[in-house]
Each structure stands twice: as structure tokens, then as C-alpha cells.
VOGU-3710 file (C-alpha; in Angstrom, 3 decimals, decimal comma):
1> xxxxxxxxxx> 0,000/0,000/0,000  1,427/3,337/-1,058  -0,030/6,782/-0,390  0,668/9,035/-3,361  0,568/12,817/-3,588  -0,999/15,141/-6,158  -2,612/12,425/-8,288  -4,941/13,216/-11,177  -8,384/11,669/-10,729  -9,134/11,690/-14,454
11> xxxxxxxxxx> -8,651/7,892/-14,785  -10,864/7,305/-11,750  -14,095/9,014/-12,842  -16,124/8,157/-15,929  -16,787/11,827/-16,694  -13,040/12,148/-17,315  -12,797/15,303/-15,198  -9,154/16,179/-14,532  -9,133/17,103/-10,846  -6,286/16,407/-8,423
21> xxxxxxxxxx> -6,263/14,577/-5,099  -3,770/15,871/-2,551  -3,300/12,272/-1,431  -4,403/9,020/-3,067  -4,263/5,364/-2,120  -5,607/2,180/-3,699  -6,506/-0,498/-1,146  -6,448/-4,174/-2,084  -7,321/-5,730/1,275  -9,456/-5,112/4,354
31> xxxxxxxxxx> -6,295/-4,668/6,420  -5,076/-1,938/4,053  -8,464/-0,245/4,267  -8,434/-0,294/8,071  -4,880/0,998/8,127  -5,747/3,987/5,944  -8,878/4,778/7,942  -6,868/4,708/11,163  -4,499/7,448/9,948  -5,621/10,464/11,943
41> xxxxxxxxxx> -3,851/13,008/9,739  -6,390/12,343/6,965  -9,719/13,553/8,273  -11,098/14,556/4,884  -11,739/11,374/2,861  -13,328/10,521/-0,474  -14,058/6,856/-1,147  -13,995/5,847/-4,825  -15,177/2,692/-6,527  -15,601/2,774/-10,290
51> xxxxxxxxxx> -16,157/6,547/-10,303  -19,287/6,134/-12,419  -21,667/8,105/-10,209  -19,460/11,082/-9,500  -18,998/14,632/-10,722  -15,807/16,321/-9,546  -15,992/20,121/-9,456  -12,785/20,879/-7,534  -9,479/19,406/-6,418  -9,792/17,197/-3,353
61> xxxxxxxxxx> -7,937/18,510/-0,307  -7,651/15,249/1,577  -7,143/11,577/0,790  -8,952/9,644/-1,935  -9,345/5,961/-1,054  -9,781/3,778/-4,128  -11,485/0,528/-3,056  -9,866/-2,181/-5,184  -10,985/-5,337/-3,338  -11,283/-8,275/-5,760
71> xxxxxxxxxx> -12,836/-11,737/-5,731  -16,030/-13,675/-6,517  -17,044/-16,830/-4,671  -20,044/-19,086/-4,098  -20,813/-19,105/-0,371  -23,730/-21,567/-0,407  -26,385/-23,024/-2,694  -29,516/-25,139/-2,907  -31,111/-26,897/-5,844  -32,837/-23,661/-6,859
81> xxxxxxxxxx> -30,657/-20,801/-5,625  -27,022/-19,837/-5,250  -25,532/-17,239/-2,912  -22,605/-15,436/-4,507  -20,272/-13,026/-2,734  -18,546/-10,365/-4,837  -15,899/-8,037/-3,457  -16,523/-4,300/-3,705  -13,835/-3,596/-6,295  -15,205/-6,016/-8,882
91> xxxxxxxxxx> -16,466/-4,311/-12,034  -20,270/-4,583/-12,047  -20,710/-5,604/-15,678  -17,927/-8,184/-15,466  -19,678/-9,635/-12,418  -22,969/-9,813/-14,337  -21,218/-11,639/-17,179  -19,651/-14,089/-14,698  -23,102/-14,876/-13,310  -24,581/-15,356/-16,773
101> xxxxxxxxxx> -21,727/-17,653/-17,820  -22,559/-19,788/-14,779  -26,302/-19,648/-15,599  -27,095/-17,711/-12,422  -30,170/-15,555/-13,039  -31,541/-12,347/-11,606  -29,237/-9,546/-12,709  -29,172/-10,004/-16,499  -31,316/-6,869/-16,960  -28,606/-4,904/-15,163
111> xxxxxxxxxx> -25,991/-5,651/-17,833  -23,583/-2,908/-18,911  -24,325/-0,572/-15,996  -21,046/1,230/-15,258  -19,396/1,126/-11,858  -18,310/-1,427/-9,294  -20,131/-3,926/-7,082  -19,461/-2,012/-3,863  -21,282/1,120/-4,958  -24,260/-0,692/-6,509
121> xxxxxxxxxx> -26,275/-1,025/-3,245  -25,760/2,624/-2,319  -28,183/3,878/-4,939  -29,968/0,560/-5,525  -29,036/0,503/-9,201  -31,792/-0,483/-11,571  -32,679/-0,865/-15,227  -35,362/-2,438/-17,424  -37,732/-3,394/-14,626  -35,111/-4,838/-12,248
131> xxxxxxxxxx> -33,409/-3,297/-9,221  -30,430/-4,517/-7,246  -32,653/-5,105/-4,200  -34,468/-7,865/-6,135  -31,460/-10,170/-5,810  -29,649/-8,614/-2,850  -29,078/-10,793/0,217  -26,665/-8,782/2,388  -23,515/-6,684/2,352  -20,501/-6,302/4,591
141> xxxxxxxxxx> -19,056/-2,943/5,550  -16,277/-1,399/7,555  -17,361/1,359/9,906  -15,328/4,486/9,259  -15,515/5,554/12,906  -14,503/2,372/14,759  -13,198/0,118/11,921  -15,642/-2,623/12,923  -17,020/-5,106/10,419  -20,802/-4,936/9,942
151> xxxxxxxxxx> -23,392/-6,904/8,003  -26,496/-5,235/6,559  -29,498/-7,349/5,561  -31,850/-6,318/2,763  -34,344/-4,903/5,281  -31,627/-2,968/7,090  -30,499/-1,368/3,816  -33,903/0,347/3,474  -33,850/0,208/-0,312  -35,992/2,628/-2,284
161> xxxxxxxxxx> -35,965/4,039/-5,795  -32,277/4,916/-6,351  -31,962/5,072/-2,599  -30,703/3,171/0,448  -29,626/3,698/4,033  -26,157/4,490/2,664  -27,514/7,657/1,057  -29,491/8,595/4,168  -28,697/8,055/7,851  -25,640/5,875/7,173
171> xxxxxxxxxx> -24,160/8,215/4,560  -20,437/8,648/5,041  -20,351/6,196/7,943  -19,609/2,906/6,174  -17,527/1,541/3,319  -19,096/-1,455/1,591  -16,471/-4,193/1,203  -18,520/-7,049/-0,307  -22,056/-7,950/-1,387  -23,892/-11,292/-1,328
181> xxxxxxxxxx> -26,494/-11,929/-4,037  -29,236/-14,555/-4,106  -29,506/-15,768/-7,693  -31,569/-18,447/-9,386  -30,031/-21,644/-10,746  -33,104/-22,835/-12,630  -36,622/-21,680/-13,484  -35,296/-18,176/-13,954  -37,781/-15,328/-13,613  -37,390/-13,428/-16,875
191> xxxxxxxxxx> -38,204/-9,721/-17,205  -38,723/-8,760/-20,856  -41,735/-6,440/-20,739  -39,953/-3,244/-19,717  -38,674/-0,808/-22,322  -37,754/-2,311/-25,665  -36,349/-5,661/-24,532  -39,137/-7,690/-26,157  -38,714/-5,808/-29,433  -34,948/-6,287/-29,348
201> xxxxxxxxxx> -35,356/-10,017/-28,728  -37,715/-10,184/-31,675  -35,206/-8,403/-33,897  -32,625/-10,950/-32,726  -35,109/-13,682/-33,801  -35,202/-15,128/-30,288  -38,553/-16,736/-29,496  -37,557/-18,490/-26,268  -35,593/-15,976/-24,175  -32,888/-17,013/-21,723
211> xxxxxxxxxx> -30,924/-14,946/-19,238  -28,089/-14,985/-21,778  -30,241/-13,614/-24,622  -31,826/-10,999/-22,343  -28,364/-9,774/-21,343  -27,359/-9,530/-25,017  -30,550/-7,592/-25,769  -29,979/-5,169/-22,899  -26,369/-4,644/-23,980  -27,487/-3,944/-27,559
221> xxxxxxxxxx> -30,113/-1,445/-26,382  -27,734/0,363/-24,037  -24,962/0,515/-26,628  -27,391/2,001/-29,168  -28,478/4,759/-26,779  -25,678/5,415/-24,309  -22,137/6,639/-24,962  -19,219/4,512/-23,816  -17,349/6,449/-21,079  -14,102/5,322/-22,720
231> xxxxxxxxxx> -15,099/7,357/-25,782  -17,176/10,208/-24,317  -17,047/11,182/-20,650  -20,352/10,623/-18,853  -21,887/9,074/-15,733  -24,848/7,377/-17,359  -28,178/8,777/-16,205  -27,469/12,108/-14,527  -31,008/12,610/-13,165  -33,536/10,478/-11,329
241> xxxxxxxxxx> -36,961/9,952/-12,828  -39,356/12,127/-10,785  -42,323/10,575/-9,014  -45,446/12,746/-8,789  -48,916/12,241/-7,352  -51,988/11,570/-9,473  -53,392/15,081/-9,244  -50,086/16,501/-10,471  -50,058/13,957/-13,293  -53,608/14,828/-14,327
251> xxxxxxxxxx> -52,638/18,486/-14,563  -49,493/17,607/-16,498  -51,310/15,382/-18,998  -53,987/18,034/-19,547  -51,278/20,474/-20,659  -49,049/18,034/-22,552  -50,220/15,206/-24,783  -49,035/11,604/-24,505  -46,920/11,982/-21,365  -45,128/8,648/-20,809
261> xxxxxxxxxx> -45,773/7,367/-17,301  -45,253/4,385/-15,046  -47,492/3,897/-11,975  -45,446/3,049/-8,876  -48,364/2,902/-6,432  -52,070/3,688/-6,216  -51,261/7,367/-5,696  -47,885/7,953/-7,371  -46,673/7,953/-10,967  -43,115/7,986/-12,337
271> xxxxxxxxxx> -42,376/10,319/-15,252  -39,248/9,724/-17,389  -36,851/12,578/-16,745  -35,375/12,031/-20,202  -38,741/12,861/-21,787  -39,024/16,071/-19,756  -35,494/17,125/-20,708  -36,068/16,319/-24,374  -39,350/18,253/-24,439  -37,496/21,189/-22,868
281> xxxxxxxxxx> -35,205/21,221/-25,918  -31,944/19,957/-24,435  -31,500/16,598/-26,177  -28,366/16,776/-28,326  -27,652/20,365/-27,312  -23,918/21,113/-27,183  -22,064/23,872/-25,365  -18,481/23,932/-26,678  -16,906/20,753/-25,218  -19,853/19,479/-23,156
291> xxxxxxxxxx> -23,583/19,003/-23,521  -26,506/16,569/-23,587  -26,135/13,321/-25,485  -27,745/13,129/-28,920  -29,517/9,811/-28,262  -30,385/10,000/-24,562  -31,397/13,241/-22,875  -30,683/11,819/-19,399  -26,974/11,690/-20,162  -24,748/14,740/-19,788
301> xxxxxxxxxx> -21,443/14,382/-21,600  -17,897/15,693/-21,541  -16,610/15,728/-25,112  -13,111/16,407/-23,794  -11,616/19,062/-21,555  -14,819/20,252/-19,872  -14,709/21,094/-16,181  -16,932/19,653/-13,506  -18,472/23,079/-13,039  -19,376/23,192/-16,734
311> xxxxxxxxxx> -21,389/19,994/-16,294  -22,834/21,164/-12,971  -24,014/24,495/-14,394  -25,622/22,682/-17,339  -27,452/20,356/-14,938  -28,777/23,351/-12,998  -29,944/25,015/-16,220  -31,812/21,827/-17,165  -33,379/21,533/-13,703  -34,541/25,148/-13,705
321> xxxxxxxxxx> -35,968/24,890/-17,228  -37,880/21,670/-16,492  -39,226/23,228/-13,295  -40,377/26,324/-15,184  -42,064/24,447/-18,025  -43,555/21,437/-16,221  -43,520/22,502/-12,559  -41,641/19,262/-11,820  -38,401/19,034/-9,884  -35,803/16,589/-11,193
331> xxxxxxx> -33,054/15,512/-8,839  -29,447/14,756/-9,754  -28,556/11,085/-9,340  -24,776/11,580/-9,296  -22,713/12,612/-6,293  -21,303/16,096/-6,737  -17,971/16,780/-5,040
//
């Protein structure tokens, strides 16, 4: 373990923002992690995983801890289910592919989501009708205050839409070190009715879907709509989809025709933030070396050399415009540092 000084964070965030950390360390073991956390001279800490849900707007005057814990193992199994533990530093998509190769079902709809396993429970990642909580069993953490190991069950994580205890009362208090998933071994529950998965499967001439074909369909859809961070800096979806009550929706639909919507309860309805942003005229809009992606209005992009504040100011402009036109507040999904 080596603590480095004045390290560029450009390789460690998918936006490709070139900010500097006063001190930086990559930890490959729990002991290394505990050792760094016990150093009293570093009170200001930033914990990084895959850097896919992060917008850096300034240099970091403290220590950046890059969690690089690796390993995937089967901890137990029955005839129907398998419990798989993945370390926090494992790349999420690579973990999904590992599960699919072993015919373990449940997370195939979450293919190609950027980031690492350890950060996935924090915002309860989700896509195409599936959320992480659907296959989550538990996670282990290290307490930042006392360096104790903890285990959080699904109930204790308090998962919600793009939300968990780690974004609320436990924010900044724990570092997730590993996650255990409960996955199916047979009789997989397939989710193909959300978005354009069914249409993509049809275009692939697949009449009997499997978890493997669903993953391929999701990858094809995402690649057709979303820019690869290796080519264009971005953090995936920048905004959450807003949830409004029925009376607000009725007013919205009376003013705007054909508003796409997804009921989440008897009283609440989810509106796609991408639709709101596109209707507000931002889809594909470019401001010098940054802007809104041409194919997906939810994605803000760095074409090269943009600052974090450029992206932040654009996000605020979008939020204010959507609020003015639709009287709906859209919330940023990324962490802004």
C-alpha cells in the first residue's frame, strides 16, 4: 500500500474530469483499508469505486481511497438458488457476465451498468424493470468511525428508488467491502416487458428468451443509446426519474399530450426525466466541449476538456428549465464533489 501525492483523478471518474487529489491510495485488502482509515492526519476522505456516479468540481484537499478489493465466490447453494459473494472492487458488468456464464439468473437486466459492485447497493441501481434489491441478500461494511465489520441485511439497507440507508442516515459512515447476491439456478424469472427488450429479442429472432439472450438484448439497447465512457465522458443517467402524485399527473397530462408514465403505487406515478429534458429542448444540445447526449437526454457528456463546473451548471440550467415548463423538480442522481 502506497499513499501518493498530487494524483490526477481523471482515470478514476467516468466523466473524465481532470481534478487532483492531494493524497491518493488504492486499497487491495481489508487490512489496508483499516490501516488507511486509522491514519488520523487524513480527516477529509473521499471513497472511490468505479467513479461512475461522481462529478468532480474541484481538487480534493484530503485523501482519496480507491477501493480495489477483488474476488467472486459461491458461499452456499440449494437446488434452486445460489448465494454469490462479490468483493466491492469487482467491475459490475464483469460480475454480471460471470453470473450469466454460470447460468445464475436475476441480474441479467442490469448488464452494462457502469461502476463497481461495492457502490451498486448505495443507490440501488436499476434498469429495465429490475433493481439490485431484487437479488440482494446482504452486504458487509467497515465502519469508518470504529473500523468494525458490519453486516447489513436487505431490510436494514432500506432500499428505495435509487436510494438506500447508505444515502441517508448511514451516509459517510460505512464503506461497503462485499455484497452477497441470491440468484436463481433454474426456473429463472425473466423480465422482458420493460422498455424495448421484447422488441430487441424479436429483432434478434429469439422466441424463447434465456438470461443470456436478455443480457445480449440489454447490452445492444444500451450501446445504441448510451455513450461509452471510454469514448465520451459521462456518468450514465445524470437525473432520477421524478415521481409525482396523481393530481399533479392529471394536470401535467392536460397540458401536454401523450406523457409517458409508469405507476409506482395507487397514488404515485413515475415520469421519465429524459422525456421532460427532451421536451425542454436539451436533447443533443452542445455547449463547446460538453452538452446533452444526442440519443439520450438523461446523459450529460464531456466531449473532452470540460470542467466539472461546466457539467454542474448545465445540470442546474436543465433543472430550472424543467421546473419552469412542467412545474416538476428533477433531482441529480450523481454525487457532486
